[in-house]
C-alpha positions in Angstrom: -65.7 17.8 9.4 -65.8 17.4 13.1 -65.9 20.2 15.4 -62.9 20.6 17.4 -65.2 21.9 20.1 -66.2 19.9 23.1 -70.2 19.7 23.5 -71.0 20.2 27.3 -74.1 18.3 28.9 -77.2 18.4 26.3 -79.1 17.7 29.7 -79.2 17.7 33.4 -76.9 15.2 34.5 -79.1 14.3 37.4 -83.0 15.0 38.5 -81.3 17.6 41.2 -79.9 19.5 38.7 -83.4 20.8 37.6 -83.9 21.8 41.4 -80.8 23.7 41.4 -81.1 25.5 38.4 -84.7 26.8 39.7 -82.7 27.5 42.9 -80.2 29.4 41.1 -82.7 31.6 38.7 -84.4 32.6 42.4 -81.1 33.6 43.9 -80.3 35.5 40.7 -83.4 37.2 40.5 -83.1 38.7 44.2 -79.6 39.7 43.9 -80.3 41.3 40.5 -82.6 43.7 42.6 -80.5 44.2 45.1 -77.6 45.4 42.6 -80.8 47.8 40.7 -81.1 49.2 44.5 -77.7 50.0 44.8 -77.5 51.3 41.4 -79.7 53.7 42.1 -79.1 54.5 45.7 -77.2 58.1 46.2 -73.6 57.6 47.6 -74.4 58.0 51.2 -76.5 54.8 50.9 -74.3 52.8 49.1 -71.1 53.6 51.2 -73.5 52.8 54.3 -74.5 49.6 52.3 -70.9 48.3 51.6 -69.9 49.4 55.4 -72.6 46.8 56.3 -71.5 44.6 54.2 -67.9 44.4 55.6 -68.9 44.1 59.1 -71.1 41.3 58.2 -68.4 39.3 56.7 -65.7 40.2 59.2 -68.6 39.0 61.9 -69.3 35.8 60.1 -65.1 34.7 59.5 -64.8 35.1 63.3 -67.7 33.0 64.3 -67.2 30.4 61.8 -63.6 30.4 60.6 -60.9 29.1 62.8 -58.1 30.7 61.1 -59.6 34.2 61.1 -60.3 34.0 64.7 -56.9 33.6 65.6 -55.4 35.8 62.7 -57.8 38.8 63.5 -57.1 38.4 67.2 -55.3 41.7 67.8 -57.6 43.6 65.0 -60.6 44.4 67.7 -64.3 43.5 67.6 -65.6 46.0 65.3 -65.7 46.0 61.4 -62.3 48.0 60.5 -61.3 46.3 57.7 -57.6 48.3 57.8 -57.4 46.9 61.0 -57.2 43.1 60.0 -53.7 41.8 58.6 -53.6 40.5 55.3 -53.0 37.2 54.4 -51.8 35.5 51.5 -52.8 31.9 49.2 -49.8 30.1 50.9 -51.1 30.8 54.6 -54.9 30.2 53.4 -53.8 27.2 51.5 -51.6 25.9 54.6 -54.8 26.4 56.9 -57.4 25.0 54.7 -59.5 22.8 57.0 -59.6 26.1 59.5 -60.2 28.7 56.6 -63.4 27.3 55.5 -66.3 28.0 57.5 -68.2 24.6 56.4 -66.8 22.0 58.8 -67.6 19.3 56.0 -65.4 20.7 53.4 -61.4 19.3 53.9 -58.9 19.9 51.8 -57.7 16.4 51.3 -61.6 15.5 50.2 -61.4 18.1 47.7 -58.0 17.7 46.4 -59.3 13.9 45.0 -62.5 15.5 43.8 -60.4 18.1 41.5 -57.9 15.4 40.3 -60.8 13.6 38.5 -61.8 15.7 35.4 -65.2 13.9 34.9 -66.4 15.9 37.9 -65.7 19.2 36.4 -68.8 21.5 37.1 -70.4 18.8 39.7 -71.8 20.1 42.7 -69.7 19.0 45.6 -71.8 17.9 48.3 -74.6 19.0 46.2 -73.7 22.5 47.0 -70.8 24.1 46.2 -69.1 25.1 43.0 -65.3 24.3 43.1 -62.4 25.7 40.8 -58.7 25.5 41.3 -55.5 28.0 40.0 -52.0 27.8 40.3 -50.7 30.9 39.4 -47.0 32.1 40.0 -46.8 31.4 43.8 -46.1 27.9 43.4 -48.7 27.3 46.1 -52.0 25.6 43.8 -55.4 27.0 45.2 -58.3 25.3 45.6 -61.5 27.4 45.9 -65.1 26.8 46.8 -67.8 29.1 45.9 -71.5 29.1 47.9 -74.7 29.2 45.9 -75.0 33.1 47.2 -71.8 33.8 46.0 -72.3 32.3 42.7 -75.9 34.5 42.0 -74.1 37.7 42.9 -71.4 36.7 40.0 -74.0 36.0 37.9 -76.1 39.3 38.8 -73.2 41.3 38.5 -72.2 39.9 35.1 -76.0 40.5 33.3 -76.5 44.0 35.2 -73.3 45.7 34.4 -71.9 44.4 31.3 -72.7 45.8 27.8 -72.5 42.8 25.8 -73.3 44.5 22.2 -75.6 43.8 19.1 -75.9 40.4 19.7 -78.1 39.8 16.9 -79.6 36.6 16.0 -77.5 34.1 14.0 -78.5 33.3 10.5 -77.2 29.5 10.8 -79.5 28.6 14.2 -82.6 27.2 13.8 -85.6 29.6 15.2 -85.8 29.3 19.3 -82.3 28.1 19.4 -79.5 30.1 21.8 -77.2 32.1 19.8 -74.5 29.9 19.5 -71.1 30.8 21.6 -67.7 29.3 22.2 -65.2 29.3 24.8 -61.7 28.9 24.3 -60.0 28.2 27.2 -57.8 25.6 29.4 -59.5 22.6 29.3 -59.1 19.2 31.3 -58.9 20.9 35.0 -61.2 22.4 37.6 -60.5 26.0 36.1 -62.6 28.6 36.8 -63.9 29.5 33.6 -64.6 26.3 32.0 -66.3 25.1 35.6 -68.3 28.6 35.2 -69.5 27.6 31.8 -70.4 24.1 32.2 -72.0 24.7 35.2 -74.3 26.7 33.1 -75.1 24.5 30.9 -76.0 21.8 33.4 -78.3 23.7 35.2 -79.9 25.7 32.0 -79.5 22.8 29.3 -81.3 25.2 26.8 -77.8 26.9 26.6 -75.6 23.6 26.0 -77.4 23.0 22.7 -75.6 26.5 21.6 -72.6 26.1 23.5 -68.9 24.6 22.5 -65.7 24.5 24.4 -62.4 24.5 22.5 -59.0 23.6 24.0 -56.2 26.3 23.7 -53.8 22.8 23.7 -54.9 22.1 20.0 -53.0 23.3 17.2 -54.3 26.4 15.6 -55.4 24.7 12.3 -57.6 22.7 14.2 -59.0 25.2 16.8 -59.6 27.5 13.4 -61.4 24.5 11.6 -63.4 23.8 14.2 -64.5 27.6 14.6 -65.5 27.9 11.3 -68.0 24.8 11.5 -69.3 26.1 14.5 -69.8 29.7 13.4 -70.2 31.2 17.1 -71.8 34.5 17.5 -70.3 35.0 20.9 -66.3 34.1 21.2 -65.0 34.1 25.2 -61.1 33.7 25.4 -57.6 35.4 26.7 -56.4 38.1 24.9 -53.3 36.3 23.8 -55.8 33.6 22.2 -58.1 36.5 20.6 -54.7 38.3 19.1 -53.8 34.8 17.4 -57.3 34.3 16.0 -58.1 38.0 14.5 -54.6 37.4 12.7 -56.0 34.4 11.5 -59.6 36.2 10.4 -57.7 38.9 8.8 -55.7 36.5 6.6 -58.4 34.5 5.7 -57.9 31.4 7.3 -60.5 31.9 10.0 -64.0 32.8 8.5 -67.0 33.4 11.5 -68.7 36.3 11.9 -69.0 36.9 16.1 -71.4 39.9 17.1 -69.1 40.3 20.6 -66.0 38.9 21.8 -65.0 38.4 25.8 -61.4 38.8 26.8 -60.4 38.0 30.2 -57.9 36.1 32.5 -55.0 38.0 31.2 -54.4 42.2 30.8 -55.6 43.6 27.6 -54.0 46.3 26.3 -55.3 49.3 24.1 -53.5 48.2 21.2 -54.5 44.6 21.3 -58.1 45.4 22.0 -57.9 47.9 18.8 -56.3 44.9 16.8 -58.9 42.5 18.0 -62.1 44.4 17.6 -60.7 45.5 14.0 -59.9 42.2 13.2 -63.2 41.0 13.8 -65.5 44.2 13.1 -67.0 43.6 16.4 -66.9 45.4 20.0 -64.2 43.2 22.6 -65.8 43.1 26.3 -63.6 43.0 29.2 -63.6 42.2 32.6 -61.1 41.7 35.6 -61.5 38.9 37.9 -59.7 36.1 40.0 -60.3 32.5 41.2 -60.7 34.4 44.2 -63.5 36.7 43.6 -64.8 36.3 39.8 -66.6 39.8 39.3 -64.1 42.6 40.2 -64.6 44.8 37.5 -66.5 44.9 34.3 -65.5 46.9 31.3 -67.4 49.7 29.3 -67.6 50.6 26.1 -64.7 53.4 26.3 -62.5 50.5 27.6 -62.4 51.4 31.2 -63.0 48.5 33.9 -65.1 50.0 37.0 -64.9 48.5 40.1 -67.9 46.3 41.5 -67.2 48.4 44.7 -70.3 47.4 46.5 -69.4 43.7 46.6 -65.5 44.2 45.9 -62.9 45.9 48.2 -59.8 46.5 46.5 -56.9 48.2 48.3 -53.8 49.0 46.2 -50.6 49.1 48.5 -47.2 49.7 48.1 -43.8 47.5 49.1 -44.8 47.9 52.8 -48.3 47.3 52.8 -49.0 51.3 52.9 -52.1 52.6 51.1 -51.2 53.9 47.5 -53.0 57.2 46.0 -55.1 57.0 43.3 -53.3 57.5 39.7 -50.5 55.7 40.8 -49.5 52.2 40.2 -49.5 49.8 43.2 -46.8 47.2 44.3 -49.8 44.8 45.0 -53.6 45.0 45.8 -55.3 43.6 48.7 -59.0 41.8 47.8 -61.8 41.5 49.9 -64.4 39.6 48.4 -67.9 40.9 50.1 -70.1 37.7 48.5 -68.5 34.4 49.6 -69.3 33.4 52.9 -67.6 29.8 52.6 -64.5 30.4 52.0 -63.8 34.2 53.2 -61.2 36.5 51.1 -60.3 39.1 53.3 -57.6 41.5 52.5 -55.8 39.0 50.3 -52.6 39.8 48.5 -53.5 39.5 44.8 -50.1 40.1 43.4 -51.5 42.7 40.9 -50.2 45.9 40.4 -53.5 48.2 39.9 -53.9 52.2 39.8 -57.4 53.5 40.7 -58.5 56.0 38.4 -60.8 58.5 40.0 -61.5 60.6 36.8 -65.5 60.9 35.4 -65.8 58.4 32.9 -67.7 59.0 29.5 -70.1 56.0 29.9 -71.5 57.9 33.0 -70.8 55.1 34.9 -70.1 56.4 38.9 -68.3 53.4 40.5 -64.2 54.3 39.9 -62.1 52.4 37.4 -59.2 50.9 37.5 -55.9 50.2 35.7 -54.7 46.6 35.8 -50.8 45.6 35.1 -51.6 41.7 35.4 -49.0 38.9 34.5 -48.8 38.8 30.5 -46.5 36.2 29.4 -45.5 36.1 25.5 -46.4 34.0 22.6 -43.7 31.9 21.3 -43.2 31.7 17.8 -41.2 28.8 16.4 -40.7 27.3 12.8 -43.1 24.5 11.6 -42.3 21.5 10.3 -44.4 22.1 7.3 -42.5 25.4 6.7 -44.4 28.1 7.8 -44.6 29.3 11.6 -46.1 27.8 14.5 -47.4 30.4 17.6 -48.0 28.6 21.1 -50.3 30.4 23.7 -48.1 31.0 26.7 -51.4 29.6 29.1 -51.2 26.1 26.8 -47.6 25.6 27.6 -48.1 26.9 31.3 -51.5 23.9 31.4 -49.2 21.3 29.8 -46.2 21.7 32.6 -48.4 22.0 35.3 -51.0 19.4 34.5 -48.7 16.7 33.5 -45.6 16.9 35.6 -47.3 19.0 38.6 -44.5 21.6 38.2 -45.9 25.6 39.2 -42.7 27.6 39.5 -41.0 27.6 36.2 -39.8 29.8 33.4 -39.5 28.8 29.7 -37.3 31.5 28.0 -36.5 31.4 24.1 -33.0 31.6 23.1 -33.6 30.8 19.3 -36.0 29.8 16.7 -35.2 26.2 17.5 -33.8 26.5 21.2 -35.7 26.6 24.6 -34.2 27.6 27.9 -36.3 25.7 31.2 -35.6 27.0 34.7 -37.7 25.2 37.7 -37.8 26.7 41.2 -37.7 23.5 43.4 -35.5 22.6 46.7 -32.2 21.2 45.8 -30.2 20.8 42.5 -31.4 17.2 42.2 -35.2 18.3 42.7 -34.5 20.7 40.2 -33.3 18.4 37.6 -36.0 15.7 38.4 -38.5 18.2 38.1 -36.7 19.7 34.8 -36.6 16.7 32.8 -40.4 15.4 33.1 -41.2 19.2 32.3 -39.0 19.2 29.4 -40.5 15.8 28.1 -44.1 16.9 28.1 -43.3 20.2 26.8 -41.6 18.3 24.0 -44.7 15.9 23.2 -46.9 19.3 23.3 -44.5 20.7 20.8 -44.7 18.1 18.4 -48.1 17.8 18.8 -48.7 21.5 17.8 -46.7 20.8 14.5 -43.4 22.5 15.6 -40.1 21.7 13.9 -37.8 20.3 16.2 -36.5 22.1 19.4 -34.0 21.4 21.8 -34.9 22.1 25.6 -32.5 22.9 28.0 -32.7 22.5 31.4 -30.6 25.4 33.0 -29.9 24.6 37.2 -30.6 28.5 37.7 -34.0 29.7 39.4 -36.4 31.6 37.1 -35.7 35.3 37.1 -38.2 37.9 38.4 -39.3 40.8 36.4 -37.2 43.7 37.9 -39.9 46.2 37.0 -43.2 44.0 38.0 -41.6 41.7 40.7 -43.4 39.0 39.1 -42.5 35.8 37.5 -43.0 35.8 33.6 -43.3 32.1 33.1 -43.0 32.4 29.3 -40.6 34.9 27.5 -40.3 34.7 23.8 -37.1 35.6 21.5 -38.3 39.0 20.6 -35.8 39.2 17.3 -37.5 35.7 16.1 -40.7 37.1 16.8 -40.7 40.6 14.9 -38.6 38.5 11.9 -41.6 36.5 11.3 
């Protein structure tokens, strides 16, 4: 049976990739040493290092970014981060050409670049990595990472995560890398896919042991592909890992992973336990965003520890005032100390987080954070073959965003065979046009997934914001229908 996964490039795409791979290894090694020294240092030294990095970032941003020179004009010339006004994605994207510190970067050129899926993981201008994100703000984001930022992300990943018992795979040839599988939204310049494909491009030895599987394919096709590939390491979203754990327990999925990687959504303690029990192996977790890939890393006790030597996270209330530890925030301000080409300084990330200052049994001195991120529902629909069809919310969101360009919407299941679609757009006519386009794309996707006929009604009302979190939940399931299954 042919695999349902996409093989990354088996070799360097051009002769310069060999040089880029060598340069990356050198940068990575230097950053690993720096991180080790940070971890060994006493608290006073670590605090001084962090303050120095903050001051250097602010100085660089004000010298080379026209946006920050203007935005920080009333903040004073010092390195006091809290004196700087927060920023939003809408503000930054509206001033993109003034935001970035390399004058060769232009929003119009980058938009053309990310429209071409054949250029995923291609180095932009020969040196930058570029990925996109839409989220729930309705303003798509384009993010540029310079080589040093990428090296810092890689060094944090390899030095602080506990990867578990990565034992040899009995199905692989001696000397070959362990088989890995990434199950994600593909076809676009999304951060996880760009990162994964970039590593394979620069280090071809990884490509032979790596496959990328799309969350848009039917679940039975994905299961067949994974059974054929037999990965040792699987990375995906919590909702997808939960679906696969069910398939594993019911005997349709038959793989023997040594470790699982969960990211992109909030992972609850219940989900962590059920996924780990279903596969019989540990679940690694991280907390990251398109604006900063490595915000926090998971430990074996299920806590997320903040990479506070390279990241500043400020939980705040609805008025932007600091929130005490042990209290959930309304949102959080993110400062990325690694990226200089596109500075992210006191960026309103939108997540509700809680800082936990209590000691962790793992012995890690860095503070831990609990994240209440956006978590949409898995839809359960009737299938044409009689069994239920489960649809990942990220798959639904990817289809609507990528095929129609609609980013602010809400899909509400009102019955096993009925969905209500609400679109946020200016004016009733625009909402109706965007709603019909999104409904047609959704209908094609549901049919391809093997769902029985479903009525998609376009509702003229705008999406409803969740009263508890203040966020837009874009996919809401019918609880009674899901529980009956």
